[in-house]
C-alpha positions in Angstrom: 7.8 -26.5 -62.0 7.6 -23.5 -64.3 10.7 -21.4 -64.6 10.3 -18.0 -63.1 10.7 -15.1 -65.5 14.0 -13.2 -65.7 14.0 -9.4 -65.5 15.1 -8.1 -68.9 16.7 -5.0 -67.5 18.9 -6.6 -64.7 19.0 -10.2 -65.9 18.0 -11.3 -62.4 15.4 -14.0 -61.9 12.2 -12.7 -60.3 10.2 -14.3 -57.5 7.2 -14.7 -59.7 5.2 -12.1 -57.7 3.8 -9.2 -59.7 1.8 -6.1 -58.6 0.4 -3.8 -61.2 3.0 -4.9 -63.7 5.9 -4.5 -61.2 7.8 -7.7 -60.6 9.9 -8.5 -57.5 13.5 -9.4 -58.1 14.9 -12.5 -56.4 18.2 -10.8 -55.5 20.4 -13.1 -53.4 21.6 -11.9 -50.0 25.2 -10.7 -49.8 27.6 -13.6 -48.9 29.1 -11.7 -46.0 25.6 -11.2 -44.5 24.9 -14.9 -44.8 28.1 -15.9 -43.1 27.4 -13.5 -40.2 23.9 -14.9 -39.9 25.3 -18.5 -39.8 27.9 -17.4 -37.2 25.1 -16.0 -34.9 23.3 -19.3 -35.1 26.4 -21.2 -34.2 27.1 -18.8 -31.4 23.6 -19.2 -30.0 24.0 -22.9 -29.9 27.3 -22.6 -28.0 25.7 -20.0 -25.6 22.8 -22.4 -24.9 25.3 -25.1 -23.9 27.6 -22.9 -21.8 25.2 -20.5 -20.0 21.7 -20.6 -18.4 19.3 -20.3 -21.3 16.1 -22.3 -21.5 13.3 -22.1 -18.9 12.0 -25.5 -17.7 8.7 -24.3 -16.3 8.3 -24.6 -12.5 11.4 -26.8 -12.2 13.8 -23.9 -13.1 16.0 -23.5 -16.1 19.0 -25.1 -17.9 22.1 -24.2 -15.9 24.8 -24.5 -18.6 28.0 -26.4 -18.4 29.9 -23.4 -16.9 27.4 -23.1 -14.0 27.4 -19.2 -14.4 24.8 -17.2 -12.4 24.4 -13.4 -12.7 22.5 -13.5 -9.4 25.4 -15.2 -7.7 27.8 -12.8 -9.3 25.7 -9.9 -7.9 25.8 -11.5 -4.4 29.6 -11.8 -4.6 29.9 -8.1 -5.6 27.7 -7.1 -2.7 29.7 -9.3 -0.3 32.9 -7.7 -1.5 31.4 -4.3 -0.9 30.3 -5.3 2.6 33.8 -6.5 3.3 35.3 -3.3 2.1 33.0 -1.3 4.2 33.2 -3.5 7.3 36.0 -1.4 8.9 34.0 1.8 8.3 30.8 0.4 9.7 32.5 -0.9 12.7 33.8 2.6 13.5 30.3 3.9 13.0 28.8 1.4 15.4 31.4 2.3 18.1 31.2 6.1 17.7 28.4 8.4 18.8 26.8 10.8 16.3 28.7 13.7 17.9 32.0 11.8 17.5 31.1 11.0 13.9 30.5 14.7 13.1 33.8 15.7 14.7 35.8 13.1 12.7 36.5 14.5 9.1 36.8 11.0 7.6 33.7 9.6 9.3 31.8 12.8 8.5 32.6 12.5 4.8 31.5 8.9 4.8 28.3 9.7 6.7 27.3 12.5 4.4 27.8 10.4 1.3 25.9 7.4 2.8 23.3 9.5 4.5 22.4 11.2 1.3 21.6 7.9 -0.4 19.8 6.5 2.7 17.7 9.7 2.9 16.8 9.6 -0.8 15.7 5.9 -0.5 13.7 6.2 2.8 13.0 9.8 3.8 12.5 11.8 0.6 9.0 10.4 -0.1 7.7 12.3 2.9 10.2 15.1 3.5 11.1 15.9 -0.1 14.2 15.2 -2.1 16.1 18.1 -0.4 14.3 18.0 2.9 12.0 20.8 1.8 9.0 19.0 3.4 5.4 18.7 2.1 2.0 19.5 3.4 1.8 17.9 6.9 5.4 16.7 6.7 8.1 18.8 8.5 10.6 20.8 6.6 14.1 19.7 7.5 16.1 22.6 6.0 14.8 25.5 8.2 16.5 24.5 11.5 13.1 24.5 13.3 12.9 21.2 15.2 9.9 20.1 17.2 11.8 17.5 19.2 15.1 19.3 19.3 17.8 19.8 16.7 21.0 18.5 18.3 22.6 15.4 16.8 21.4 13.3 19.7 17.9 14.7 19.5 17.6 13.9 15.8 19.2 10.5 16.3 16.6 9.6 18.9 13.7 10.8 16.7 14.9 8.8 13.7 15.6 5.7 15.7 12.2 5.6 17.6 9.9 7.6 15.4 7.1 9.9 16.4 3.8 8.4 17.8 5.0 5.0 16.4 4.5 1.6 18.0 8.0 1.5 19.3 8.1 1.6 23.2 10.6 4.5 23.1 8.8 6.6 20.5 8.5 10.3 20.7 5.0 11.0 21.8 2.9 14.1 22.3 -0.7 14.9 21.5 -2.5 18.2 21.6 -6.0 18.1 23.2 -9.0 18.5 20.9 -10.1 21.7 22.6 -13.2 22.2 20.4 -14.3 18.6 19.7 -14.0 17.6 23.3 -15.7 20.8 24.5 -12.7 22.0 26.5 -13.1 25.5 25.0 -16.1 27.3 23.5 -16.1 28.5 19.9 -15.6 32.1 21.2 -12.5 31.1 23.2 -11.0 29.2 20.3 -11.5 32.3 18.1 -9.8 34.5 20.7 -6.9 32.2 21.3 -6.4 31.8 17.6 -6.0 35.5 17.3 -3.5 35.5 20.2 -1.5 32.7 18.5 -1.4 34.7 15.3 -0.3 37.7 17.3 2.6 35.7 18.8 3.7 35.0 15.2 3.7 38.6 14.3 0.0 39.4 13.8 -1.5 42.7 14.8 -4.6 41.9 16.9 -5.1 40.0 20.1 -7.5 40.3 23.0 -7.1 39.8 26.7 -9.5 36.9 26.5 -7.2 35.2 24.0 -4.2 35.8 26.2 -6.1 34.4 29.3 -7.2 31.3 27.3 -3.6 30.7 26.2 -2.2 31.1 29.7 -4.8 28.7 31.1 -4.5 26.0 28.5 -1.5 26.4 26.2 1.4 27.6 28.3 2.0 24.3 29.9 3.2 22.8 26.6 4.1 25.8 24.4 5.8 27.9 27.2 5.0 31.3 28.5 6.5 32.9 25.4 4.9 30.4 23.0 8.3 29.2 21.7 7.6 25.6 22.5 9.3 23.0 24.6 11.4 20.4 22.7 11.2 17.9 25.5 7.5 17.8 25.2 7.4 17.9 21.4 5.4 21.2 21.4 6.1 23.5 18.4 7.3 27.1 18.4 4.3 29.3 17.8 6.2 32.5 17.2 8.3 31.7 14.1 5.5 31.6 11.5 6.3 28.0 10.6 3.1 26.0 10.5 3.0 22.2 9.9 -0.7 22.0 9.1 -1.2 25.4 7.4 -0.7 29.0 8.3 -4.2 30.4 7.5 -6.5 31.4 10.3 -8.9 28.6 9.4 -6.1 26.0 9.5 -5.1 27.2 13.0 -8.7 27.1 14.2 -9.0 23.6 12.8 -5.9 22.4 14.6 -7.0 23.9 17.9 -10.5 22.4 17.5 -9.5 18.9 16.5 -5.8 18.6 15.9 -4.1 16.4 13.4 -1.2 14.2 14.7 1.3 12.8 12.2 3.2 9.5 12.6 6.8 8.8 11.8 8.0 5.1 11.8 10.9 3.9 13.9 13.8 3.5 11.6 15.8 1.4 14.2 13.6 -1.5 13.1 14.3 -0.9 9.4 17.9 0.3 9.1 21.0 -0.9 10.8 22.6 1.3 13.5 25.4 2.6 11.2 22.8 3.7 8.6 20.7 5.4 11.2 23.8 7.4 12.4 24.7 8.3 8.8 21.3 9.7 7.9 21.2 11.5 11.3 24.3 13.4 10.4 23.0 14.1 6.9 19.6 15.4 8.2 21.4 17.5 10.9 23.4 19.2 8.1 20.3 20.1 6.0 19.2 22.8 8.4 22.4 23.5 10.3 21.2 21.7 13.4 21.4 23.1 16.9 
């Protein structure tokens, strides 16, 4: 094998590669670097023996002589947290939401836990801070369709609205136009009257008559709604499905009805109470 040329300037043997008259020096790696490299190889071999390392296809993976499992360690951490919270959770299960709100310690625990539960489960619809979204109620304005007391909110969260739970909150507005309960002219007139209730400037006697004959039974004589029936307040200029005249006409003609799931089937009772207290605090409650 031919000897590789030595660079005249540095005295270092070259690799034999040359590009446009430039030769590559065969400079050896620093000794410290080589020892570190060998140490990492040795450590990897020790690691493969001690810890889970190599997949074995569908049959699993090598367990390692120490039998360590990060998943098991995570389970143990969660179990330790559950044990630490067990006393608190027992107090939540025994107390009503009103009692929780009146107890400074439980209230502090509920606010911290409720904030996390809300972010994980409620924010996708109601917004990160309860600010709502189109067709999803705002929770920070203290305007509650089904009532804003702690017990009211607790019941709504537990059983949902128009859900499949047997105790769900349920109310539906008739489709006055689609089902030909009112004429187009009557819908126009009652729309003007509803806008007048909310601070508008024009309303006719026809609209008032249509409202009294068809809407008072749910929304009340003054249009402020009846929480027990789930009928919204029409006088506060807060509109779930839009505040334009066309949006109100559309809702009277063929109303949209939202659905909220029953959280009693998805969260434990203590979590439901925590998020109830948190939601109640967003708008001040009633």
